[in-house]
VOGU-3710 file (C-alpha; in Angstrom, 3 decimals, decimal comma):
1> mehdqgfdqk> -15,094/-20,831/-4,379  -18,588/-19,407/-4,639  -20,667/-18,187/-7,553  -23,225/-15,460/-6,837  -25,586/-14,245/-9,522  -27,298/-11,904/-7,062  -24,794/-9,054/-7,332  -26,303/-6,070/-9,086  -23,867/-3,436/-10,313  -26,720/-0,925/-10,551
11> ntkkgafsgv> -26,867/-0,839/-6,755  -23,412/0,703/-6,487  -23,100/4,467/-6,268  -21,496/6,659/-8,906  -17,902/7,787/-8,497  -15,152/9,619/-10,351  -14,255/6,446/-12,300  -17,779/5,136/-12,879  -17,922/3,478/-16,276  -14,273/2,432/-16,244
21> kivsfswamv> -13,855/-1,349/-16,361  -10,570/-2,897/-15,216  -9,529/-6,534/-15,504  -6,964/-7,033/-12,778  -4,548/-9,958/-12,624  -3,548/-8,904/-9,126  -1,149/-10,660/-6,814  0,034/-9,820/-3,293  -0,445/-6,183/-2,231  0,779/-3,867/-5,005
31> gpltmkyfad> -1,988/-4,792/-7,436  -4,942/-4,534/-5,034  -3,631/-1,303/-3,488  -3,416/0,300/-6,926  -6,866/-0,933/-7,886  -8,359/0,392/-4,647  -8,032/3,979/-5,860  -10,235/3,148/-8,821  -12,625/0,673/-7,199  -13,321/3,006/-4,267
41> hgatvirmes> -14,180/5,772/-6,725  -16,576/3,798/-8,864  -14,577/1,741/-11,361  -15,629/-1,846/-11,971  -12,532/-3,802/-10,942  -12,628/-7,524/-11,669  -9,957/-9,488/-9,844  -8,968/-12,593/-11,772  -8,318/-15,364/-9,251  -8,201/-19,132/-9,061
51> skrtclnrts> -8,650/-21,719/-6,345  -5,838/-23,613/-8,078  -3,339/-20,900/-7,118  -4,762/-18,532/-4,569  -3,295/-15,107/-3,950  -0,714/-15,365/-1,172  -2,610/-12,642/0,704  -5,600/-14,967/1,002  -3,458/-17,486/2,849  -1,577/-14,974/5,000
61> ppfkdrkpgi> -2,467/-14,316/8,648  -3,956/-12,731/10,632  -7,274/-14,514/10,101  -10,616/-13,331/11,451  -11,264/-14,979/14,837  -7,971/-16,842/14,302  -9,721/-19,316/12,001  -7,645/-19,883/8,832  -9,371/-19,838/5,469  -8,879/-18,382/2,009
71> nrsgyfnhfs> -11,755/-15,967/2,604  -10,804/-15,041/6,169  -7,454/-13,300/5,820  -7,486/-9,831/7,309  -4,522/-9,017/5,102  -6,487/-9,775/1,930  -9,869/-8,431/2,974  -8,598/-5,161/4,433  -7,405/-4,038/0,980  -9,950/-5,684/-1,330
81> gnmlsmalnm> -13,265/-3,918/-0,807  -15,318/-2,715/-3,793  -13,806/-5,353/-6,096  -15,350/-8,320/-7,902  -13,721/-11,746/-7,904  -13,842/-13,969/-10,962  -12,430/-17,486/-10,780  -10,452/-18,408/-13,885  -7,949/-21,246/-13,918  -5,230/-19,821/-16,166
91> shpsapgiak> -3,489/-23,198/-16,389  -6,451/-24,514/-18,408  -6,010/-24,167/-22,196  -9,408/-22,487/-22,573  -8,780/-19,820/-19,912  -6,842/-17,268/-22,027  -9,674/-17,203/-24,542  -12,205/-16,464/-21,792  -9,924/-13,736/-20,445  -9,714/-12,122/-23,897
101> rliaqadvvm> -13,498/-12,093/-24,211  -13,693/-10,137/-20,985  -10,786/-7,863/-21,896  -12,565/-6,992/-25,153  -15,077/-5,109/-22,983  -12,501/-3,540/-20,666  -10,717/-0,223/-20,558  -7,672/-1,375/-18,590  -5,754/-4,562/-17,882  -3,547/-4,515/-14,785
111> enftpgviek> -1,022/-7,186/-13,857  1,835/-7,443/-11,395  3,383/-10,820/-12,097  7,000/-11,465/-12,987  7,458/-10,600/-16,692  6,940/-13,682/-18,808  3,910/-14,999/-16,934  1,327/-12,923/-18,755  3,086/-13,645/-22,076  2,868/-17,365/-21,369
121> wglgyeelkk> -0,900/-16,968/-21,262  -0,914/-15,079/-24,564  -2,027/-11,889/-22,843  0,914/-9,592/-23,563  0,202/-6,051/-24,669  0,660/-6,713/-28,385  -1,821/-9,581/-28,196  -4,329/-7,554/-26,204  -4,243/-4,753/-28,796  -5,559/-7,263/-31,319
131> vkpdiimlrq> -8,513/-7,872/-29,010  -9,081/-4,217/-27,992  -7,011/-1,691/-29,995  -7,409/1,102/-27,420  -6,700/-1,052/-24,363  -4,525/0,397/-21,628  -2,224/-2,104/-19,948  -0,582/-1,364/-16,608  2,296/-3,627/-15,614  3,816/-3,428/-12,136
141> sgfgssapys> 6,670/-5,864/-11,730  9,609/-5,772/-9,384  12,129/-4,417/-11,901  10,145/-3,537/-15,010  9,746/-5,637/-18,150  13,158/-4,877/-19,685  16,862/-4,768/-18,753  18,934/-7,396/-16,874  16,802/-7,763/-13,725  13,433/-7,961/-15,469
151> rlpaygmila> 12,838/-11,708/-15,069  13,835/-11,824/-11,405  10,993/-12,606/-8,979  10,626/-9,835/-6,412  9,073/-9,292/-3,005  8,728/-6,114/-0,988  11,428/-6,878/1,574  13,927/-7,797/-1,157  13,108/-4,686/-3,178  13,483/-2,477/-0,092
161> aisglsnfig> 16,964/-3,896/0,403  18,157/-3,744/-3,196  16,893/-0,171/-3,555  19,023/0,852/-0,570  16,222/1,607/1,904  17,393/-0,982/4,428  20,856/0,554/4,502  19,422/3,613/6,268  17,755/1,632/9,043  19,690/0,552/12,118
171> wpdggplpvg> 22,253/1,793/14,611  25,725/3,141/13,854  27,401/0,069/15,326  25,058/-2,471/13,686  24,038/-3,768/10,297  21,087/-2,814/8,092  17,617/-3,669/9,353  14,506/-4,556/7,354  11,788/-1,990/6,863  9,072/-2,463/9,469
181> vgaytdcisp> 6,423/-3,216/6,832  7,715/-6,173/4,816  5,908/-5,246/1,589  7,150/-1,674/1,751  7,629/-1,105/-1,974  4,146/-2,533/-2,547  2,907/0,546/-0,703  5,108/2,944/-2,686  4,453/1,732/-6,214  0,661/2,351/-6,293
191> rfaapaliaa> 1,287/6,057/-5,629  3,077/6,179/-8,971  0,864/3,708/-10,820  -2,477/5,365/-10,070  -1,675/8,829/-11,488  0,046/7,209/-14,492  -3,108/5,229/-15,201  -5,280/8,325/-14,771  -3,054/10,133/-17,293  -3,363/7,223/-19,729
201> ldyrnktgkg> -7,159/7,248/-19,401  -7,187/10,991/-20,060  -4,921/10,533/-23,079  -7,193/7,839/-24,483  -10,266/10,020/-23,957  -8,576/12,758/-26,006  -6,960/10,636/-28,724  -8,769/7,299/-28,743  -5,421/5,544/-28,246  -4,403/3,177/-25,478
211> qlldlsqfet> -0,863/2,483/-24,317  1,377/0,275/-22,222  2,464/1,475/-18,774  5,578/-0,351/-17,620  6,312/0,334/-13,953  9,288/-0,852/-11,893  8,791/-1,064/-8,126  12,564/-0,938/-7,757  12,668/2,432/-9,478  9,776/3,928/-7,503
221> aiyfilpail> 11,577/3,091/-4,258  14,664/5,022/-5,390  12,731/8,278/-5,016  12,698/7,729/-1,266  16,495/7,847/-0,998  17,239/10,563/-3,564  19,070/12,854/-1,093  21,551/10,064/-0,389  22,065/9,369/-4,088  22,594/13,073/-4,764
231> dyvanrrepm> 25,077/13,245/-1,885  27,013/10,344/-3,371  26,976/11,816/-6,888  28,091/15,229/-5,641  30,446/14,264/-2,803  31,149/10,530/-3,132  29,832/10,247/0,418  27,796/7,311/1,712  25,238/7,889/4,490  25,705/6,255/7,874
241> rmgnsspyav> 23,016/4,499/9,874  21,952/6,849/12,642  19,282/5,020/14,650  16,719/7,654/15,646  19,079/10,595/15,137  18,855/13,200/12,408  21,616/15,317/10,850  19,269/18,312/10,957  17,749/18,091/14,464  18,857/17,450/18,029
251> phavypckgn> 17,443/16,158/20,272  15,708/13,878/17,819  14,757/10,531/19,306  12,111/8,287/20,844  11,947/8,596/24,623  10,592/6,170/27,249  7,452/7,197/29,083  5,429/6,026/32,053  3,725/2,676/31,511  4,549/-0,566/29,735
261> drwctlavln> 6,371/-0,025/26,438  5,167/3,555/26,073  7,171/6,077/24,051  7,060/9,595/22,677  9,064/11,138/19,864  10,639/14,585/20,145  12,318/16,635/17,432  14,087/19,948/18,077  14,968/21,813/14,897  16,269/25,143/16,180
271> deqwaalckv> 17,423/27,085/19,241  13,935/28,441/19,950  12,501/24,958/20,227  15,479/23,910/22,339  14,836/26,730/24,799  11,147/25,778/24,949  12,018/22,141/25,665  14,384/23,143/28,461  11,609/25,184/30,074  9,120/22,295/29,849
281> igkpeyveds> 11,471/19,809/31,539  12,360/22,338/34,249  15,971/22,757/33,150  16,210/26,305/31,735  19,893/26,347/32,640  20,563/23,838/29,820  20,112/26,699/27,334  23,421/28,217/28,435  25,105/24,931/29,355  28,299/24,631/27,300
291> rfntfvnrkk> 27,379/21,022/26,468  24,112/22,042/24,818  24,166/25,778/24,026  24,639/25,327/20,282  23,466/22,809/17,722  27,030/21,571/17,258  27,506/21,048/20,995  24,156/19,330/21,378  25,052/17,028/18,524  28,452/16,314/20,081
301> nenelnelig> 26,796/15,373/23,395  23,677/13,801/21,915  23,813/10,540/23,869  24,124/12,334/27,200  21,342/14,724/26,218  19,016/11,856/25,316  19,617/10,232/28,693  18,785/13,463/30,537  15,578/13,970/28,561  14,623/10,335/29,086
311> qwtivftaee> 14,920/10,790/32,843  12,205/13,451/32,577  9,875/11,708/30,090  9,779/8,444/32,070  7,858/10,216/34,842  4,965/11,129/32,534  2,655/9,268/30,201  3,402/9,522/26,493  0,259/11,615/26,047  1,358/14,031/28,777
321> vmtrmqaagv> 4,805/14,433/27,217  3,280/15,079/23,786  0,717/17,562/25,107  3,227/19,549/27,149  5,758/19,698/24,349  3,260/20,623/21,658  1,843/23,372/23,865  5,351/24,833/24,063  5,872/24,631/20,299  8,140/21,562/20,356
331> pagvvkdsse> 7,299/18,867/17,744  6,231/15,718/19,608  4,140/12,642/18,969  3,031/9,538/20,841  4,261/6,224/19,442  0,917/4,482/18,971  0,218/0,770/18,868  -2,272/-0,855/16,483  -5,258/-0,553/18,809  -4,649/3,180/19,221
341> vyadpqlrar> -4,304/3,763/15,496  -7,485/1,781/14,871  -9,393/3,901/17,392  -7,766/7,218/16,448  -10,470/9,917/16,429  -8,810/11,737/13,518  -8,945/8,662/11,295  -12,470/7,871/12,441  -13,677/11,394/11,717  -12,223/11,169/8,198
351> nlfwpmnqke> -13,879/7,786/7,592  -10,687/5,845/6,858  -12,135/2,553/8,121  -15,189/1,034/6,483  -17,114/-1,657/8,395  -18,856/-3,980/5,918  -20,430/-7,402/6,222  -18,333/-9,983/4,404  -20,105/-13,248/3,645  -17,804/-15,552/5,580
361> mglfthlgts> -16,352/-13,298/8,268  -19,347/-11,144/9,095  -18,664/-7,538/10,071  -15,113/-6,665/9,079  -13,322/-3,327/8,869  -12,010/-2,639/5,383  -9,491/0,055/4,556  -11,116/3,186/3,151  -9,323/5,938/1,289  -7,106/8,779/2,457
371> vnlsatpaqa> -8,099/10,989/-0,485  -11,456/12,773/-0,163  -13,107/14,067/-3,338  -15,803/16,585/-2,450  -18,033/16,043/-5,497  -17,513/12,293/-5,902  -16,428/10,842/-2,551  -15,230/7,273/-2,286  -17,966/4,813/-1,353  -18,030/1,580/0,626
381> nlpapilgeh> -20,190/-0,343/-1,843  -18,917/-3,909/-1,611  -17,085/-5,939/1,021  -14,023/-7,921/0,006  -15,125/-10,809/-2,202  -15,257/-14,512/-1,505  -12,947/-16,267/-3,980  -14,847/-16,504/-7,250  -17,937/-14,870/-5,758  -18,839/-12,917/-8,895
391> teyvctkmmg> -17,813/-15,429/-11,548  -21,344/-16,201/-12,661  -22,310/-12,545/-12,750  -19,254/-11,557/-14,812  -19,712/-14,435/-17,249  -23,458/-14,318/-17,787  -24,315/-10,671/-17,200  -21,190/-8,806/-18,320  -19,947/-11,158/-21,023  -23,347/-12,418/-22,162
401> msdeefvelv> -22,399/-16,068/-21,739  -25,289/-18,537/-21,892  -26,141/-20,562/-18,815  -25,259/-23,724/-20,727  -21,791/-22,479/-21,642  -21,190/-21,257/-18,104  -22,093/-24,614/-16,599  -19,922/-26,412/-19,148  -16,903/-24,244/-18,324  -17,398/-24,883/-14,609
411> qegvle> -17,605/-28,638/-15,219  -14,458/-28,533/-17,360  -12,485/-26,813/-14,583  -11,975/-23,540/-16,471  -13,890/-21,401/-13,993  -12,339/-22,479/-10,692
//
């Protein structure tokens, strides 16, 4: 843990949320990802952390230069730029009182713990209203703060399964597979939480009233399988796992290409695209072939068709397959690995990656933002914080705490 009084908030540039102060009891990915929208656009986001119970992202690999450390996790640092870190040991009896003093100056409190944790600290919404009547509280738990599942701990992989997402992934003759990104719902939920919080801020600006936002990650994930739910409601029909196939396109698969583990996706949605594909692979006769001349026949002989296309794609690089198909009007895309995504000229041109010097790791690429605001663009103002890096600044400069009180709280183990 490190205290740094040298941070000067005046040095940061103005953004769409400049002037908004958020106290964030963030954990794992869903909290930081939500806060990124606001921190990247000028809000002062204070992450409440403790060396007594570090965020699991701080202890999760990969680590910079493969050297483990609570300040060296790529997982944590990639998503935590533009935020302040205050160390506050919430297991200490004096900690909730310190938190309330800070919240009294805040516009928003965000938390994503299992319901019951924040109440144990005396920081539930009803209590916070006594401290700041117009406070906005955003809660993002696995299942929401009411109903039978509310007190169940939740992680992204579990939520992806219970919401039905995993049931769509896999091959017809196999079982469900996990979503490729373990914390999948952690990436979905912020897309709902951020606009809800913006609406609450707008409502408060108009009425002077705050409110409680109670978000369920489980429920946000349901939106991603709505067609299947509607099909069940209307037809009592359950979807089947289809591998890379699609009920609306054929061929629709990932095909092997020249090189080691190189692949390209192709998707044919209509007869025109099918004819174009046949011309590209030098098999124009397939257009009239009774096995493939209609969508129904192509679907019936899909496995054979995929093998024939794969025999052509394996001769070319993935880039060559994509270029030739796209030129003919056939949807196609290279399956990129991490190094290719990181170096992608499109992402680079749109400034998605922000290199910033972090105190312990040196130059490190933080995640930028995929939303560009022309008048108030997102800014790379601060690298991801060292644990507790801004504790002294928050206490003495923001809260007006005396140096003597600050030192006493450090010595008592409250600020650690």
